C-alpha positions as CSV (number, residue, x, y, z in Angstrom):
1,M,93.0,119.9,89.3
2,S,92.2,116.4,90.6
3,V,89.5,115.7,87.9
4,V,90.0,116.4,84.2
5,T,87.4,116.3,81.5
6,S,87.6,116.1,77.7
7,R,85.0,115.8,75.0
8,H,85.0,113.3,72.2
9,G,82.0,114.3,70.1
10,R,79.0,113.5,72.2
11,V,81.0,111.7,74.8
12,L,82.4,113.3,78.0
13,I,85.5,111.7,79.5
14,I,85.8,112.3,83.3
15,R,89.3,111.3,84.6
16,I,90.4,111.3,88.2
17,D,93.9,112.7,88.2
18,R,95.4,112.4,91.7
19,E,97.9,109.7,90.9
20,H,100.4,110.7,93.6
21,K,97.6,109.8,96.1
22,R,96.5,106.7,94.2
23,N,93.4,108.7,93.0
24,A,92.0,108.7,96.5
25,L,88.7,110.5,96.9
26,N,89.0,113.8,98.7
27,A,87.0,117.0,98.7
28,E,88.6,118.3,95.5
29,V,87.9,115.0,93.7
30,T,84.3,115.1,94.9
31,A,83.9,118.7,93.6
32,G,85.4,117.8,90.3
33,I,83.3,114.7,89.7
34,D,80.2,116.7,90.7
35,Q,81.0,119.5,88.3
36,A,81.7,117.1,85.5
37,M,78.5,115.1,86.1
38,N,76.5,118.3,86.1
39,E,78.0,119.2,82.8
40,L,77.2,115.8,81.3
41,E,73.6,116.0,82.5
42,D,72.9,119.6,81.6
43,D,74.5,119.8,78.1
44,P,72.1,118.5,75.5
45,D,75.1,117.9,73.1
46,L,76.5,115.3,75.5
47,W,74.9,111.8,75.4
48,V,77.3,109.5,77.2
49,G,79.9,109.8,80.0
50,I,83.0,107.8,80.7
51,L,84.6,107.7,84.2
52,T,88.2,106.6,84.3
53,G,91.4,107.0,86.4
54,G,95.1,106.5,85.8
55,P,97.1,103.7,84.1
56,R,97.9,102.0,87.4
57,M,95.1,103.0,89.7
58,F,91.4,103.7,88.9
59,S,90.9,104.8,92.5
60,A,92.0,103.5,95.9
61,G,88.8,104.8,97.4
62,A,88.1,107.4,100.0
63,D,91.2,109.3,101.3
64,L,91.6,107.8,104.8
65,A,93.5,110.9,106.0
66,T,91.0,113.6,104.9
67,G,87.8,111.8,103.9
68,P,85.9,112.4,100.6
69,G,84.5,115.9,101.5
70,E,80.9,116.9,102.0
71,P,78.2,115.4,99.8
72,T,77.1,117.6,96.9
73,E,73.6,118.9,96.3
74,R,73.0,117.0,93.1
75,G,75.3,114.0,93.4
76,G,75.6,113.3,97.1
77,L,78.7,111.4,98.1
78,V,81.7,112.0,95.8
79,G,79.3,113.9,93.5
80,I,77.8,110.8,92.0
81,I,76.9,108.1,94.5
82,H,73.4,109.4,95.2
83,R,72.9,111.1,91.8
84,R,69.8,110.6,89.8
85,R,71.0,110.7,86.3
86,V,69.5,109.8,82.9
87,K,72.5,109.6,80.6
88,P,74.5,106.4,80.2
89,M,77.8,106.0,82.1
90,I,80.7,103.7,81.3
91,A,83.6,102.9,83.7
92,A,87.0,102.5,82.0
93,V,89.2,100.7,84.5
94,E,93.0,100.2,84.5
95,G,94.9,98.9,87.5
96,L,93.1,98.8,90.9
97,A,89.6,99.9,91.8
98,L,89.4,99.5,95.6
99,G,86.7,100.5,98.1
100,G,85.1,103.7,97.0
101,G,86.7,103.1,93.6
102,V,84.6,100.1,93.2
103,E,81.6,102.0,94.5
104,L,82.2,104.6,91.7
105,V,82.2,101.7,89.2
106,L,79.0,100.5,90.6
107,C,77.4,103.9,89.8
108,C,78.0,103.2,86.1
109,D,75.9,101.3,83.6
110,M,78.7,99.4,81.9
111,V,82.3,98.5,82.6
112,V,85.3,98.2,80.3
113,A,88.4,96.9,82.0
114,A,92.0,96.0,81.2
115,R,92.8,92.3,81.7
116,T,95.2,93.3,84.5
117,A,92.6,95.4,86.4
118,Q,91.3,94.2,89.8
119,F,88.3,95.2,91.9
120,G,88.2,95.0,95.7
121,L,86.2,96.1,98.8
122,P,88.9,95.9,101.4
123,E,87.1,98.0,104.1
124,V,86.9,95.0,106.5
125,K,90.7,95.0,106.6
126,R,90.5,98.4,108.3
127,G,87.6,97.7,110.6
128,L,85.1,99.4,108.3
129,M,82.4,98.4,105.8
130,P,81.7,99.7,102.3
131,D,79.6,102.8,103.1
132,F,79.1,104.4,99.6
133,G,76.4,101.8,98.7
134,G,78.8,99.0,97.8
135,A,77.6,96.7,100.5
136,F,74.2,96.3,98.8
137,R,74.9,97.4,95.2
138,V,77.6,94.8,94.7
139,T,75.0,92.0,95.2
140,R,73.1,93.3,92.1
141,V,76.0,92.9,89.7
142,L,77.7,89.8,91.0
143,P,76.3,86.4,92.2
144,R,75.4,86.6,95.8
145,N,78.1,84.2,97.1
146,I,80.8,86.0,95.2
147,A,79.6,89.4,96.5
148,N,79.6,87.9,100.0
149,E,83.2,86.7,99.6
150,M,84.4,90.1,98.4
151,L,82.6,91.8,101.4
152,A,83.8,89.3,104.0
153,T,87.4,88.7,102.9
154,G,88.3,92.1,101.4
155,D,90.1,90.2,98.7
156,N,90.3,91.4,95.1
157,L,88.4,90.1,92.1
158,T,90.4,90.0,88.8
159,A,88.9,91.6,85.8
160,E,89.0,88.4,83.8
161,R,86.9,86.6,86.5
162,A,84.6,89.7,86.8
163,E,84.0,89.5,83.0
164,R,83.1,85.8,83.3
165,L,80.7,86.7,86.1
166,G,79.0,89.4,84.0
167,F,80.3,92.5,86.0
168,V,82.7,93.6,83.2
169,N,81.2,94.1,79.7
170,H,84.5,94.1,77.7
171,L,88.1,93.2,78.5
172,T,91.0,95.0,76.8
173,E,94.7,94.7,76.8
174,P,96.5,96.8,79.4
175,G,96.4,100.5,78.5
176,A,93.4,100.2,76.2
177,A,90.4,100.4,78.6
178,L,89.6,104.0,77.7
179,D,89.8,103.2,74.0
180,G,87.5,100.3,74.6
181,A,85.1,102.4,76.5
182,L,85.1,105.1,73.7
183,A,84.3,102.4,71.2
184,L,81.4,101.2,73.3
185,A,80.2,104.8,73.7
186,E,80.2,105.4,70.0
187,R,78.0,102.3,69.5
188,I,75.6,103.9,72.0
189,V,75.6,107.4,70.5
190,A,74.7,105.9,67.1
191,N,71.2,105.3,68.6
192,A,68.4,107.7,69.5
193,P,69.4,109.3,72.8
194,L,65.9,109.6,74.3
195,A,65.2,105.9,73.5
196,V,68.5,104.9,75.1
197,R,67.7,106.8,78.3
198,A,64.2,105.4,78.4
199,A,65.4,101.8,78.0
200,L,68.1,102.1,80.6
201,G,65.8,104.0,82.9
202,T,63.3,101.2,82.7
203,A,66.0,98.6,83.4
204,H,67.2,100.6,86.4
205,R,63.7,100.5,88.0
206,E,63.8,96.7,87.7
207,V,67.3,96.0,89.2
208,A,67.7,99.0,91.5
209,P,64.5,99.8,93.4
210,D,64.1,102.5,96.0
211,E,67.3,102.4,98.1
212,T,66.0,104.4,101.0
213,A,65.8,101.5,103.4
214,S,69.2,100.1,102.3
215,W,70.9,103.5,102.9
216,E,69.3,103.8,106.3
217,Y,70.5,100.4,107.4
218,S,74.0,100.9,105.8
219,D,74.4,104.3,107.4
220,A,73.3,103.1,110.9
221,T,75.6,100.1,110.7
222,H,78.5,102.1,109.6
223,A,77.9,104.7,112.3
224,E,78.2,101.9,114.9
225,L,81.5,100.7,113.4
226,L,82.9,104.2,113.7
227,K,82.7,103.8,117.5
228,T,84.7,100.5,117.7
229,A,88.2,99.9,119.0
230,D,88.8,97.8,115.9
231,L,88.4,100.8,113.6
232,T,91.0,102.7,115.6
233,E,93.3,99.7,115.4
234,G,92.7,99.2,111.7
235,L,93.5,102.7,110.7
236,A,96.5,102.8,113.0
237,A,97.8,99.6,111.4
238,F,97.2,101.0,107.9
239,F,99.2,104.2,108.5
240,E,101.9,102.3,110.5
241,R,102.1,99.7,107.7
242,R,101.7,96.7,110.1
243,P,99.2,93.9,110.5
244,P,96.3,94.9,112.7
245,T,95.5,93.2,116.0
246,W,91.7,92.7,116.2
247,K,89.8,92.5,119.5
248,G,86.2,92.4,118.2
249,E,85.2,95.4,120.3
């Protein structure tokens, strides 16, 4: 299985387990995340979810060879990107979170990361753009100019800088991100669950208004990029392990 779950009291840990493929998001991962998120939302005994990956790679993003599979009924892309959920989610990040991996983190309410973790949106290095909502969601959690730099350069943001900028809630030593996320989850489950959901739901309405127009623009822009010669060159360069030669067409 590419997604493994475990229960710790009222907390559900959802772990992407496809390390041999850098936890890249394919159809099996999408189905696994969707099933786990359905379990979290539907089980009244579960109050908080934690999304995590491996010790060296949270997720390298969508599998460029196969794609992430079809959107699910309740969760949309990767089983979570379009999901309307009510229970708190924490991302526990070790190693690299890249592309769709960052966009999974952006679906969560809080982030605990090892000091050695890094976050990146490298799609422009392949002739693409973040199309799982990252192009507009990243501007809500980072200062505008920092978000613009990530989007335009494709370079990584260290966890320590992300913590200073307010994206990461808590830093841990390497290997301790999940323990840190569990400690944060226990602080949450000590409170009244309906009150927590109401408070976070109200906060979401303030910082994340209706995304319909943003998704329409993002999807249309991404569709145009799929027609470009630069995309073909970017993917070829990636699989051939060479620098791309861009033509701007």
